N, C-alpha and C positions, 0 to 999 in steps of 0.2 A: 504494500500500500504506500503510495506517494503521500507524504505528510508535509503540509505547509507550515504547521505550527505545532509545537509540542511543549507541554509544561510538565516538569518532573518534580513531584513532591515539594512544591513551593509552600513556604510558611511565612506568615507575617503577623507580628504581635505589636500592638500599640499600648505602651505601658503594660498593664496587666491583662489587657483584652486581646484574645487571640482571634484575629479577623479571618485568617486563612490557615488551615491546619492540614498540611500535607496533600494539597490538591494536585492531581495528575490528570492530564487529558491529551488527546491527539486529535488534531483537526485535519482530516483528509483533504487533499487538494481537490478543488473543483466542486466542493459541497457547501451546503448551508448548515452551519453548526450552531446549535442553541446552547448558550450557557444560562441555565435556568435556576430559579430559586426565589424564595420570598425576599422581601426587602430586608436588608441586613444579613443576607446569607454569605456575603463575601465576593459577589460577582464583580463589583466595581474595583475592589482591591486587587483581585486577580488580573483584571484587564490592565490596571495601572502598572502592575509588575511586568506584564507582557510588553507594555509600551515603554518600559524603563523610566516611568515617571517616579515610581518609588522602587526601592530595591528590596528583594525578598530577604528575610533573615537567613533562609537556607533554601536549597533547591535550585533548579536550572530552567531556563527558557531557551528553546531551540527554534530558530527560524530557518525554513528552507533546508532542513536536514543538518544544521550545524549550530553551535552555540551562537546566540544572538550577537550581532555586531551593529555598531551605530549606523553604518550605511544601509543595513537591511531595513531600517525603519522607513527609508524613503520608498520602499516597495509596499508599504502599508498605508491604507487610508483609515484614519481614526476619527470617529465622531464621539466625543465624550458626553457623559450624561449632563454635566454642567456646560451649557453652551452660551456663546456670546459673540456678538459682532461689533465692530467699530462703527458706531452709529453715524458718524460724520463722513465716512467713506462711501463712495458710490459702489454700486453692485459690481461693476466691471473691475474697479480698482481692488475691491476685496478679493475677487477671484484671481486676479493677477498676483496679489499678495500670497494667497494660498499656494498657487502654482510655483512661485519663485522660492517659497520655503522648501520645495522639493526639487529645486535645481532646474526648473524649466525656464526658458527664455520668453520674453514678451511676444516675440514674433510667432512662436509656436502656440502660445496660449490663446491668442485672439480667435483663431478659428474654432478652437475647442470651446471657448466661452460662448461664442455665437451659437454653436450646436447645442450646448447644454441649456442655454436660456430658452431656445426654441422648444427643447424637450420638456421643460418645466413651465412653459407658457409665461415666461417673464422677459421676453426679448424687448418689450416696450419699456421695461424698467431698468435697462442696462445702465443708463446715465443718472439714475435717481439715487439719492442717498439712502442708506439703510434705514434711517429713522423714519423715512416716508413709507416704508413697507409694513404691511400687516404682519402679525406674528407668523401666520401660515407661510407667507412669502419668505420671511427670514429663515424659516425652517428649511424651505427648499434651497435657499442659497447655502446654508450650512451643509446640506447633503451634497450639493454640487461641489462645494469646496473640498469635501472629503474625497470625491471621485475624480477631480479635475486632472490629476497627474496619472490617471489610469493605473491604480495600484493593483498588484497581484492578489493581495489579501485586504479585505475590508473588515474593520472591527468597529462595531456600533454598540454603544452602551445605552440601553433602553431607547432605541431609535423611534419608537412609536408614542412615547410619552408626550401628551399634550397635543397630539395631532388630531385634526378633525377627520371624519371618515374619508373625505375626498383625498386629503394628503396622505392618509394611511395607505390608501390604494395606490397612489402615485409612488410612494416609497416601496411598496411591495413589487410594483411593476418594474421599477428601476433595479431592484435587487434580483428579480427574476431574469432580467436582461443580462445582468452581470454574471449570474451563475451560468446562463446559456453561453456566455463567452468563455467559459472555463475558469473563471476566477473563483476565489475562495472567500466565503463570508462567515464571520463569527459575530453573533449579536447576543446580547444579554436581555432578558426580560423576566418579569414575574407573572406575565399573562400567558397562561398555557395555551389558550386558544390560538394566539398568534403563532407560537412556536409549532403547534401541531400542523398548521397549514403550510409552513415555510421550510421546516427543518428536515434534513436527511439524517443528521446525527444530533444527539443531545447529551449534555452532561448536567445532571441535576445535583445541586449542592444545597446543603442546609447546615447552618451554624459552622460554616467554614470547611465542611467536609463533603466529599463526593458521596452521594447516596445511590446514584445510578448513572451509568454511562454506556453508550453504545449506539448502534444504528436504530433509529426510531422504529422502522418496520419490524426488525428482529425483536425489539423489546415488546412491541405490541403482540407479536405472534407468541412470544414466550409467556406472556401474562394473559393472553386471550382466554385460556381455559378457565380462568378464575373470574371472568366478567360475564354477567347475565343481565338480560332485560326482562322485566316482569310488568305486565299490565293486567288490569281487571278491576273488579269492584271490591272495595274493602278499605281497611285502615292501613294506608301506606306508611304511616308513622311507625307502625309496629315492626316494619321490616328491619330496622336498625337493631332490634333486640333479638332477632332470630339467631340461634346458635350457628356459628360459622360465617356470619356476615360481618365483614370488616368495615365497609363503607357503603353509604347509600346516597344517591343523588336522585331526588324525585322531582318530576316536572310533567305537566300536561297529562295527569292521570296514569302515568307510568313511572318506572324507576329503574335506574342502573344499579346493580349490586356488584361489589367487589368482594369475593369470598377469600377466606384465609387459605393459605397454602395447604393442600391435601384434602380440602373439604369438597365433597361431591355435590354437584348441582341437584341431583335427585334427592339427596337428604334435605337440602334446604327447601326444595319444593314441597316435600311432605309436611314441613313445618308451616309453610306459607298457606297451603290450602285449608288449614284449620281456622284461619280468620279472614281469608280472601277468596272470592270467586275469580279464579285465574283464567284469563282468556289467552294469555301468551306468556311463555317462559322459554327463553332461548339464549344460547351463548352468543355473545356479541363482543366485537373488538372494543377494548377499553379506551376511553378518552385519556389524553395525556394528563389531564388534571387528576383523574382517578389514580393513574400510575404514580404520579408525584406524591399524592397524599399517602398512598400505601408505602412508598419507598421511605418517606420521611418518618412515618410511624414505625416502620420496621427497624430504622436506624436508631431509635431512641433507646 
């Protein structure tokens, strides 16, 4: 497997608080990789160590198959969680500034900027100051600035935070285009629905530790035997108390059940029919949110 980015047993402590405790992960080239977890799990700290913004207390970061070198960072596009633009600069000057940071010349930047501004429908705003742009427009400029030097690897920390639905879809489309071009994308999020739609591989962390890691499809197949859908008439609230049921998500008159390892679906069904008139009970691929909750609970 060709790996664009690898993190080996990195650890980071701030005073007496351990933010990251032995995280290891591999990001295959040409994939979308999700670094997932609740707020405070250690995602941003891990990304900052990858980007050499802060140094790990121990462990290693490898880029493109070798220990990270400063020049390798020019092959990465990074969109931090805390974002900001120089409000008095024009859009074009801002994008030139971002490109020059990565060694590009103004002459080669101008056609790239024109193309990108058309892509995000901001060509009419090229000469306007950032302070004249709406928040959504500024978010587009920040993403364009991340991609303007055509990086091989894109790292995005909570990229969909604060985006309206239209800009969320734009970001997703741009990332899909980037993946189609064979580039590698790593993004962090605590919203499992977004990761489920976009990711090929995931690494779920909780309290600074990896609790699940691998190809999303394989993880779902492995855990699919423990996930069931049940619908019918009766007290859905009682499903959570059925022996062998670990987690329940109920909606629209039906429920998804995650069973404990080794529990047979038939045994659970025998319990359910005692208080429900069941019209459907079938194995179903688990949602990523269910998988994450189970993985976190198992790791406690």
